[in-house]
Structures are given as structure tokens and as C-alpha cells.
N, C-alpha and C positions, 0 to 999 in steps of 0.2 A: 694374726692373719687379717688382711684388709677386708673391710666389708665389701660385698659384691654390689655393683650398681644395680638398682632396681630395673627389671626388664618390663618393657611395654608389650601388652597384648591387646588384641581387638576388644576383649571383654572389659578392658579399662575404659573404653569409650562409652559415653552415654548410649543407651540402646538405640535411640533414634539416629545416632551418628554412625552406627556400624554399617559396613557396606551391604550386608545382606538385607538389613531392615530398610536401608535407603533404596535399594533396588526394588524391594517389594512395594514401597510407598510411591516412589517417583519414577520407576522404570530404569532400565540399564543406561539410557541416554544421559541421565543425570549424574552418573558416576564417572570419576576420573579414571584414566588408564591404570593407575596404581590400584585403585579399588577393584576394578574388574579383574586385573591379574591376581590380586589377593584372593578373590573368590575362587578362581581356578586353582590356585595353589592350595587353598583349603586351610590346613592347619600350619601353624608355625612350628619352630623347633626351640629347644631351650636357648634362651638368649635372643631369639629373633621371632617377631610376630610375622604373620602372613603379609601384613602391610610393609614391614621392613624388607622382607624377602622380595616382594614385588618392586619396591623402590630399587633394590640392588640389581634386579633384572634389567630395569630400564636404564640404570646407570651403566651397566656392563655393555648392553647391546644398543644403547643410544636412543632407541625408539621402540614402539610396539612392533613396527615392521621388522626391526632388527631382531626382536625376540622371536617373532614368527618364523624368521628364516634360519634361526639357530638350530643346530642338530641336537639330538638327545645328549651326546657327549659334551657339547658346549654348554648346554643348559645345566646338566648335572654337576658341572664344575663350579657353579655358583653355590656358596654355602647356604644350606637349608633346602636346596633342590637336589634330591636324590634321583635315581633312575626312574622311580615310579612317578614322581611329580613332573619330571621332564617329559615323560611319555604322556601324561595328562595334558600338558601344555601343547605338545605337538599335535595330539589328537584334536584338541579344541580348535587350533588354528586350521587344521586340515578340514574340519567340518565347515568352518567359515569359508574356506576356499571352495568347497564343493557346492555351496549354495549358489555359486555363480553359474552352475549348470542348470539347464532346463530340467525340472524334476521328472519329466516324462522320458528323459533320455538316459541311455546307458552311459555311465561315466567313462567307459573304456571304448566308446565307439571310434571308428577310424576317421581321420580327417583326410578326405580325398579331393576336396574342392573348396573354394571360398564360401559357398553356401553352407557347408557343414560348420565352418567357423562361426558364421552369423547365427546359425541355429543353436550353437552351443552357448553363446553368451548374450543373445539379444534380450532375453528375459531379465537379465541383471543390469542392463544399461538403458533400456527403453525409458524415455521421459526423464532422464537425468538432466539437471540444469547445468552440470559441469562436465568436463571431459573426464572420462574414466578410462585409464590405460590398463589393458588386460594382457596377460601373458599366458598362452596355451603351451604347455610342455608336453612333448610327444616322445614315445619310445621309438625303437628302430623300425617298428611296424606302422608308424604314424598314428598310433592310438594315443588318446589323451591319458596322461598320467597325473595331470594336475592343471588347475587354472588358478592364477593368482592375480589379484588386483594390485598392480605395481604402484599406481598413484592416482590421486584425484586432483585435477588442476582447476583452472578457472573456467569461465563460460566459453572461452575460445582458445584455450591452450592447456596442454598437459605437461606436467613437470616430471621428466624421467631422466634417470642417470643410468648408464650402462652397468654400473656396479650393482645396483639393486636388481636389475633384470637378470643378470647372469649369476649372481649369488643364489637367487631363487632357483634358477634352472639347474645349477650344479648340485644344489642340495636335494633336488628331486631326481637326479641322475638322468636328466633329459638328454636325448640324442639330438633333438632339433626343437625349434620353437616357432610359433606363429604369434605375431604381434597384432593387437587389435585395439582400437579406441573409437569412441563415438564423437560425433559433431553435434552438439545441442542445437545448432542453427538449423539442422536438417539437411544441409548441403554436404554430401560426402566427399567432395573434391578435396584432395590433400593440399595443405598449405605448404609454403616454402619451408617452414619449420618442421612440418611432418616429414618432408623429403630429406632434409638435412639430418634429422634425428634417426631416421631409418638407415641412412648410409653409415652413421656412426655405429649403430647397433649391429648392422651386418658385418662391419669390419671387426668389431669387438668379438662377435661370435666366431668369425673366421679364425681369429687368433686363439680362441679357446677351444676350437673344434666342435662348436655347437652351431649348426646351420640355422639361419633365419629363413624359413621357407616362404613367408609372405607377411605382409602387413595389410590388415583390413581396416578401412575407415567406414564406420556405419553412420548413415544419416537417416532420412525418412523416405526420400524418393517421391515420385509422383506417378501413380499408376495411369492417370489420364494422359499424361504426356509421355508415358513409356520410359521414364527415367528410373535407373536402379536406385535402390536405397543403400547401396554400399559400393565401395571401390576396392579392388584388389590391386596392390602394387605390382604383383607378379603379372597379372593380366595386362596391366597398363605398361609393362616394360620398365617400371621404375625401380625394380629391385636389382 
């Protein structure tokens, strides 16, 4: 019988190089995506360490965003990830999404106007130096069932692909969505790129049966001049 290849475990690492110890010493920002995923996965399985499983997750789903959008069934198909670990991963990413909501607000409140959208996400994008593109997913009663950060762009542009937007919406079972992003410059007027992107997303949503209800661009406004700190595409007739 051939000798088995030695298996690698996190305990084989020097203590100071283990993800948990590095997080305690340096903070979560210092850890790689693989290390963070390994901490959520927890324990490995015979023949695979938690770090190896985390690597396999990123390889299978291409990115952290891909892992976050995967279903329990898709996650549990990865060797070493059973239903329990898949549920842990889904729960961790869902908690991350829910931090985008104002903590004083009910996660399930109804979106009836652009002001409600701004209220739901302002706390998570105020004073950001880059554009953050958010997706609010709604049920048939226009109640929020999830908020996702689709992308973080540059200081004056967000990088968004319809595939990421609607994969997330479909995985949440959304009936409709509202798009939103900030303008770090403070001026909420939509750019030509904003308008072109919105039209692409509206068309993609129409093909998939998920209506894009509005796109909100949040700036800062000027109370003295009486200017708004956000723009609604729907109110402006741009949708």
C-alpha cells in the first residue's frame, strides 16, 4: 500500500502565522480573503485544512463576492463544506449585508419613496472616498429583503456588471430592486455613465422579470441653496 501524502493543517503553521492569532494581533484588515474564509469555515476535514477549503471556495466561485452570492446547495457541493458550514457562510455574509442598514431601522420596512432609500443606506456610504454601488432587494410588498454592496469603484466611477446585480437579486428571491450609489464629490447629478449603466440594468431586469424601480444617486446637497442631497432617476424621468 502506498504511503499517504502528509496532510497540512493550520496547526502545522507557527502560532503567530495562524489566522486566528494574526487577527487577534493585527486586526481583520491584515488577513487575506482566504484566511478570513478559513476562520468562518472553522475546522477542516480529513485531508483538507480550513485554509485549503477556503482556497477551494475562492477558486470555485472566483471571488469573495462570488462566494457570498452562492446558495447553500452550491457551497455544500465544495468538498469539505457540508450543509452546516454552508449555512455558516451564508449567515456570515448576510450579517455583513445587514450592516448596510441604519441600525435604528427595521430591516423589513417598506420602500415607498426615494427618501426611504436614502434613509436605508446613508449611514453606510456617508463620507466614503470612493463610489459604493448598493442594491436594495424588495419583495412583492416593496419591503426590503436584503441590501448588498455590489461594488466599490474609484473616486468618480463605480464598476458594475449586470451579472453581479441580478445574480444577487435572484439568490434573494427579489421581486424588484432599487439601485443606489454615492458621489464622493458631493454633487448628486448623474453622469452619462450613470445613465447608460441604469439603462443596461433596467433592460437586463426586464428580461429576467425583476423590475428596477429606481436609481438613487446620493451626494451632499446644500441646505442654504436649497439643493437636494440626492437625485432619483424616476423623479427625473430618466428611468
